[in-house]
C-alpha positions as CSV (number, residue, x, y, z in Angstrom):
1,M,-5.2,24.3,-2.8
2,I,-4.0,23.2,0.6
3,V,-2.8,19.6,1.1
4,G,-2.8,18.4,4.7
5,V,-0.7,15.6,6.2
6,L,-2.0,14.2,9.5
7,K,0.1,12.3,12.1
8,E,-1.0,8.7,11.9
9,S,-3.2,7.6,14.7
10,F,-3.4,3.9,14.1
11,P,-1.6,2.1,17.0
12,G,2.0,1.4,16.2
13,E,1.9,3.1,12.8
14,Q,5.2,4.9,12.3
15,R,4.9,5.8,8.6
16,V,4.0,9.2,7.2
17,A,2.2,10.0,4.0
18,L,4.7,12.6,2.7
19,V,8.5,12.9,3.2
20,P,10.4,16.2,2.7
21,A,11.9,15.2,-0.6
22,V,8.6,15.1,-2.5
23,L,7.4,18.6,-1.4
24,P,9.1,20.6,-4.2
25,S,7.1,18.8,-6.8
26,L,3.8,19.6,-5.0
27,I,4.7,23.2,-4.4
28,K,5.7,23.5,-8.1
29,A,2.2,22.3,-9.0
30,G,0.7,25.2,-7.1
31,L,-0.1,23.4,-3.9
32,E,0.5,24.4,-0.3
33,V,1.5,21.6,2.1
34,R,0.4,21.8,5.7
35,L,1.8,19.2,8.1
36,E,0.7,18.3,11.6
37,A,3.7,18.9,14.0
38,G,5.6,15.7,14.6
39,A,3.9,13.7,11.8
40,G,7.2,12.6,10.3
41,A,9.2,12.1,13.5
42,P,8.4,8.4,14.0
43,A,9.7,7.7,10.5
44,G,12.9,9.7,11.0
45,Y,11.7,13.0,9.3
46,P,11.7,15.9,11.8
47,D,9.6,19.0,11.3
48,D,12.5,21.2,10.3
49,L,13.2,19.1,7.2
50,Y,9.7,19.7,6.0
51,A,9.9,23.4,6.8
52,A,13.1,23.7,4.8
53,K,11.3,22.2,1.8
54,G,8.4,24.7,2.0
55,A,5.8,23.0,4.2
56,R,3.8,24.9,6.9
57,I,3.9,23.2,10.3
58,A,0.5,23.1,12.0
59,Q,0.7,23.1,15.8
60,N,-2.6,21.2,16.3
61,R,-4.6,18.6,14.4
62,S,-7.6,20.9,13.7
63,Q,-5.5,23.2,11.6
64,V,-4.7,20.4,9.3
65,F,-8.3,19.4,8.9
66,S,-8.9,22.8,7.2
67,A,-7.0,21.5,4.2
68,D,-8.8,20.8,0.9
69,V,-7.1,17.4,0.5
70,L,-5.9,15.2,3.3
71,L,-3.2,12.6,2.7
72,S,-2.9,9.6,5.0
73,V,-1.3,6.2,5.3
74,R,-4.2,4.6,7.1
75,A,-7.7,6.1,6.6
76,A,-11.3,5.0,7.1
77,G,-11.5,1.2,7.3
78,A,-7.7,0.8,7.6
79,N,-7.8,2.7,10.9
80,P,-11.2,1.5,12.3
81,E,-10.9,2.6,15.9
82,A,-8.7,5.7,16.2
83,G,-10.0,6.9,12.8
84,K,-13.5,7.4,14.2
85,A,-12.2,10.5,16.2
86,D,-11.3,12.1,12.9
87,L,-14.6,11.5,11.2
88,E,-16.3,14.5,12.9
89,H,-13.7,16.9,11.7
90,L,-14.2,16.0,8.0
91,R,-16.4,18.1,5.9
92,A,-18.4,17.9,2.6
93,G,-16.3,18.6,-0.5
94,Q,-13.0,17.6,1.2
95,S,-10.9,14.9,-0.4
96,L,-9.1,12.1,1.4
97,I,-6.4,10.0,-0.2
98,G,-4.8,6.9,1.5
99,M,-5.2,3.2,2.2
100,A,-8.8,2.8,3.3
101,D,-9.5,-1.0,3.1
102,P,-12.8,-0.4,1.2
103,L,-13.2,-4.1,0.3
104,G,-12.5,-5.3,3.8
105,A,-14.4,-2.6,5.7
106,P,-16.9,-1.1,3.3
107,K,-19.1,0.4,6.1
108,A,-16.3,2.8,7.0
109,A,-16.3,4.1,3.4
110,R,-20.0,4.6,3.6
111,E,-19.5,6.8,6.7
112,M,-17.1,8.9,4.7
113,A,-19.6,9.2,1.9
114,R,-22.3,10.4,4.4
115,K,-19.9,13.2,5.4
116,G,-19.7,14.2,1.7
117,V,-16.0,13.4,1.6
118,T,-14.4,12.4,-1.8
119,L,-12.5,9.2,-0.9
120,F,-9.7,7.7,-2.9
121,A,-8.5,4.2,-1.8
122,L,-5.0,3.5,-3.0
123,E,-5.3,-0.3,-2.5
124,L,-7.6,-0.2,-5.6
125,M,-4.9,1.1,-7.9
126,P,-5.2,-0.8,-11.2
127,R,-2.2,-3.0,-12.1
128,I,-1.4,-1.3,-15.4
129,T,2.0,0.1,-16.6
130,R,1.3,3.8,-16.2
131,A,0.1,3.2,-12.6
132,Q,3.2,1.4,-11.4
133,S,4.7,4.5,-9.8
134,M,1.4,4.9,-7.7
135,D,1.1,1.2,-6.6
136,V,1.3,1.4,-2.8
137,L,0.5,-2.3,-2.4
138,S,3.6,-3.3,-4.4
139,A,5.8,-0.7,-2.6
140,M,4.7,-1.9,0.8
141,A,5.0,-5.5,-0.1
142,T,8.6,-4.9,-1.1
143,V,9.3,-3.7,2.4
144,A,7.3,-6.5,4.0
145,G,9.1,-9.2,2.1
146,Y,12.5,-7.9,3.1
147,R,11.5,-7.5,6.8
148,A,9.8,-10.9,7.0
149,V,13.0,-12.8,6.2
150,L,15.1,-10.8,8.7
151,L,12.6,-11.5,11.5
152,G,12.4,-15.1,10.4
153,A,16.2,-15.4,10.5
154,I,16.3,-14.0,14.0
155,A,13.7,-16.5,15.2
156,L,15.4,-19.4,13.6
157,P,18.0,-21.2,15.8
158,K,20.3,-21.6,12.8
159,M,22.4,-19.3,10.6
160,F,21.4,-18.9,7.0
161,P,24.6,-19.4,5.1
162,M,26.8,-22.5,4.6
163,L,30.0,-21.9,6.6
164,M,33.2,-23.9,6.5
165,T,35.0,-23.4,9.8
166,A,37.7,-25.0,11.9
167,A,34.9,-26.3,14.0
168,G,33.3,-28.0,11.0
169,T,31.0,-27.3,8.1
170,L,27.6,-25.7,8.8
171,S,24.9,-26.6,6.3
172,P,22.7,-23.7,4.9
173,A,19.2,-23.0,6.1
174,K,16.4,-24.0,3.8
175,V,13.8,-21.3,3.1
176,F,10.5,-21.9,1.3
177,I,8.5,-18.9,0.0
178,L,4.8,-19.4,-0.6
179,G,3.7,-16.9,-3.2
180,A,6.0,-15.2,-5.7
181,G,4.4,-11.8,-5.9
182,V,6.2,-8.6,-5.0
183,A,6.6,-9.6,-1.3
184,G,7.6,-13.2,-2.2
185,L,10.2,-12.1,-4.7
186,Q,11.7,-9.6,-2.3
187,A,11.8,-12.4,0.4
188,I,13.6,-14.7,-2.0
189,A,16.2,-12.0,-2.8
190,T,16.8,-11.3,0.9
191,A,17.0,-14.9,1.9
192,R,19.5,-15.6,-1.0
193,R,21.6,-12.6,0.1
194,L,21.8,-14.1,3.6
195,G,23.0,-17.4,2.1
196,A,20.0,-19.7,2.4
197,V,19.0,-22.4,0.0
198,V,15.7,-21.0,-1.3
199,S,12.7,-22.6,-3.1
200,A,9.4,-21.0,-3.9
201,Y,5.9,-21.9,-5.1
202,D,3.2,-19.9,-6.8
203,V,0.0,-21.0,-8.5
204,R,1.0,-18.8,-11.4
205,S,3.5,-20.8,-13.4
206,A,4.3,-17.6,-15.3
207,V,6.5,-16.4,-12.4
208,K,8.8,-19.4,-12.7
209,E,11.5,-17.4,-14.6
210,Q,11.4,-14.5,-12.0
211,V,11.9,-17.0,-9.2
212,Q,14.8,-18.7,-11.0
213,S,16.4,-15.4,-11.9
214,L,16.8,-14.7,-8.2
215,G,18.6,-18.0,-7.7
216,A,15.7,-19.9,-6.1
217,K,14.2,-23.2,-7.2
218,F,10.7,-23.1,-8.5
219,V,8.6,-25.9,-6.9
220,E,5.9,-27.2,-9.3
221,F,2.7,-29.0,-8.2
222,D,0.3,-30.8,-10.5
223,L,-2.6,-28.5,-10.0
224,D,-5.0,-26.6,-12.3
225,A,-4.4,-23.0,-11.5
226,A,-6.4,-21.4,-14.3
227,G,-8.1,-18.3,-13.0
228,A,-5.7,-17.7,-10.1
229,E,-5.3,-14.1,-11.2
230,D,-7.9,-11.6,-12.1
231,R,-7.8,-9.0,-14.9
232,G,-6.5,-6.4,-12.5
233,G,-3.5,-8.4,-11.7
234,Y,-4.6,-9.3,-8.1
235,A,-4.9,-12.8,-6.7
236,R,-8.3,-14.5,-7.0
237,Q,-9.6,-16.9,-4.3
238,M,-9.7,-20.6,-5.4
239,D,-12.1,-23.2,-4.2
240,E,-11.4,-25.4,-1.2
241,E,-10.7,-28.5,-3.2
242,F,-7.8,-26.7,-4.9
243,Y,-6.4,-25.7,-1.5
244,R,-6.8,-29.2,-0.1
245,K,-4.8,-30.7,-3.0
246,Q,-2.2,-28.0,-2.7
247,R,-1.7,-28.6,1.0
248,E,-1.2,-32.4,0.4
249,M,1.6,-31.7,-2.1
250,M,3.1,-28.9,0.0
251,A,3.5,-31.1,3.2
252,R,6.4,-33.0,1.6
253,V,8.3,-29.8,0.9
254,L,7.6,-28.4,4.4
255,A,9.1,-31.5,6.0
256,E,12.5,-30.3,4.9
257,T,12.0,-26.5,5.4
258,D,13.6,-24.4,8.2
259,L,11.7,-21.2,7.4
260,V,8.5,-20.8,5.4
261,V,7.3,-17.4,4.4
262,T,3.6,-17.3,3.4
263,T,2.4,-14.3,1.3
264,A,-1.0,-15.4,-0.1
265,A,-3.7,-12.6,0.3
266,V,-6.9,-11.9,-1.6
267,P,-8.0,-8.2,-1.4
268,G,-11.0,-7.7,0.9
269,K,-11.2,-11.4,1.9
270,K,-9.9,-13.8,4.5
271,A,-6.5,-15.2,3.5
272,P,-6.6,-18.8,2.3
273,T,-5.4,-21.5,4.7
274,L,-2.3,-23.0,3.2
275,L,-0.7,-24.5,6.3
276,T,-2.7,-26.7,8.6
277,K,-1.8,-27.7,12.1
278,E,-0.8,-31.2,10.9
279,M,1.5,-29.7,8.2
280,V,3.2,-27.6,10.8
281,A,3.7,-30.6,13.0
282,G,5.6,-32.3,10.2
283,M,8.2,-29.5,10.0
284,P,11.7,-29.9,11.5
285,V,12.4,-29.1,15.1
286,G,13.1,-25.4,15.6
287,S,11.6,-24.3,12.2
288,V,9.7,-21.0,11.7
289,V,6.6,-20.0,9.9
290,M,6.4,-16.3,8.9
291,D,2.8,-15.5,8.0
292,L,2.6,-12.2,6.0
293,A,-1.2,-12.7,5.7
294,A,-1.7,-12.5,9.4
295,E,-3.7,-9.3,9.2
296,R,-6.3,-11.1,7.0
297,G,-6.5,-14.1,9.2
298,G,-3.3,-15.8,8.2
299,N,-2.2,-18.5,5.7
300,C,-1.4,-20.8,8.6
301,E,-4.1,-22.3,10.7
302,L,-2.1,-21.6,13.9
303,T,-1.4,-17.9,13.2
304,Q,-2.5,-15.4,15.8
305,P,-2.4,-11.8,14.3
306,G,0.1,-9.7,16.0
307,K,1.5,-12.5,18.1
308,T,4.3,-15.1,18.2
309,V,3.1,-18.6,19.1
310,T,4.8,-21.9,19.5
311,E,3.2,-25.2,18.5
312,G,5.3,-28.2,19.3
313,N,8.8,-27.2,18.2
314,V,7.7,-24.7,15.5
315,T,7.5,-20.9,16.0
316,I,4.7,-19.1,14.1
317,L,5.1,-15.3,13.6
318,G,2.0,-13.3,12.8
319,P,3.1,-9.7,12.2
320,T,0.4,-7.3,11.0
321,N,2.2,-4.2,9.9
322,L,5.8,-5.0,8.8
323,P,6.2,-1.8,6.6
324,S,5.8,0.3,9.7
325,E,8.8,-1.5,11.2
326,V,11.0,0.0,8.4
327,P,9.3,3.5,8.5
328,Y,12.0,5.6,6.9
329,H,12.2,3.8,3.6
330,A,8.5,2.7,3.7
331,S,7.5,6.3,4.0
332,Q,9.8,7.3,1.2
333,M,8.2,4.8,-1.1
334,Y,4.7,5.6,0.0
335,A,5.2,9.3,-0.4
336,K,6.4,8.8,-4.0
337,N,3.3,6.7,-4.7
338,I,0.8,9.1,-3.2
339,T,2.5,12.2,-4.6
340,T,2.5,10.8,-8.2
341,F,-1.2,9.9,-7.7
342,L,-2.1,13.4,-6.4
343,L,-0.3,15.1,-9.3
344,H,-2.2,12.8,-11.6
345,L,-5.4,14.4,-10.3
346,V,-4.3,18.0,-10.2
347,S,-4.5,20.5,-13.0
348,D,-3.8,24.2,-12.6
349,G,-3.5,23.8,-8.8
350,Q,-6.9,22.1,-8.4
351,L,-8.3,18.6,-8.3
352,K,-10.0,17.9,-11.6
353,L,-11.4,14.4,-11.8
354,D,-11.6,12.6,-15.2
355,L,-13.7,9.6,-14.6
356,T,-13.0,8.2,-18.0
357,D,-9.4,7.7,-16.8
358,E,-8.9,4.2,-15.4
359,I,-6.6,5.2,-12.5
360,T,-9.0,7.9,-11.2
361,R,-12.1,5.8,-11.7
362,D,-10.8,2.6,-10.1
363,T,-9.5,4.3,-7.0
364,L,-12.5,6.6,-6.4
365,V,-14.7,5.1,-3.7
366,A,-17.0,8.0,-2.5
367,R,-18.1,11.3,-4.1
368,D,-21.0,13.7,-3.6
369,G,-22.4,11.7,-0.7
370,N,-22.5,8.4,-2.6
371,I,-20.4,5.3,-2.8
372,V,-19.4,5.2,-6.5
373,H,-17.1,2.1,-6.7
374,P,-18.9,-0.9,-8.1
375,Q,-17.2,-3.5,-5.9
376,V,-17.9,-1.5,-2.7
377,C,-21.5,-1.0,-3.8
378,D,-21.9,-4.8,-4.1
379,L,-20.4,-5.4,-0.7
380,L,-22.8,-2.9,0.8
381,G,-25.8,-4.3,-1.1
382,I,-26.5,-0.9,-2.8
383,E,-27.1,-0.1,-6.5
384,R,-24.1,0.4,-8.6
385,P,-23.5,3.9,-10.1
386,A,-24.0,4.6,-13.8
387,P,-20.8,4.2,-15.8
388,A,-19.0,7.5,-16.5
389,G,-20.5,9.2,-19.5
390,A,-23.6,6.9,-19.7
391,T,-26.9,8.5,-20.7
392,P,-30.1,7.9,-18.6
393,E,-31.3,5.5,-21.3
394,E,-28.1,3.4,-21.1
395,T,-28.3,3.3,-17.4
396,S,-31.9,2.1,-17.3
397,E,-31.0,-0.8,-19.6
């Protein structure tokens, strides 16, 4: 079976789906890896490193499309414009694995289904123990949390650490992290390493110990946060009244914050507004808002995706693809995730799908010309597929 790796076509995307270090495990499993020339170069992985590990270098994109399985960082809905050019090259029976944003752009998944492509969306990976090594969202959030603090530190007109110098004592910067998921925890750790005084808030009180273990203060608000997390471990959108009360309490903390990093995102939905224009106006002169949810509309009312804006004396940063700004290690982590997932699907050198397996079932979006993921079906307004192993009688009920 041939596994193809395309050069990413999304504007500004520097990551690559596979790095040379993972190739031996794929070849050992009986797979042949075919790489589009230059695919790894933007991330710091030249073609000769791939060739040395056993990959075949394809000199044009069409040669890669002949592969049985295509691996990508951004596929389908995650690459809405440039990805359209690739659609005509896909064929029935071919498999595509990558981040496809099926909950945010379900129509793109339907186009894949119409081509007869078997589509796996890695964003749908269940949050279970045996899937941790395949969890691309957590891996990329780790990179984003780290990068966010570095960019915030550059934009802030202060240094992070307390310094005692002959010219006087410099007080440390105060950093507030909104959301203590993977990105938030990495942001806390990075800000602490730089010497800032860090506090954090999350609707899930269960993460208090994790925040404190990293040396940050856990801010607690008197709010009913029951149901803030779904059974899959992903954030669940709360009602507007909850967010209104949250904003009122948060404004007092922001009035003393130099850098706030917001990380609240709900898969497939617009990010909740946590910071209003009025709240930003109450922040200290020269302070910075780093909005990690910019790609989903932003947690800050003033965020403009992909842009840096200034409101009064506050700078609001809205990056949309931070992992791509650290492409070497982001690709290394992503490659490990996608390789582990692919090997999970492979037996005797071929894809063999066990739909009773939670990892396979939950990530499978399209197969045999149909959308088969229940959530994506609901978004498209089409009938959900029968559960794996169900009889016609059970389906009709």
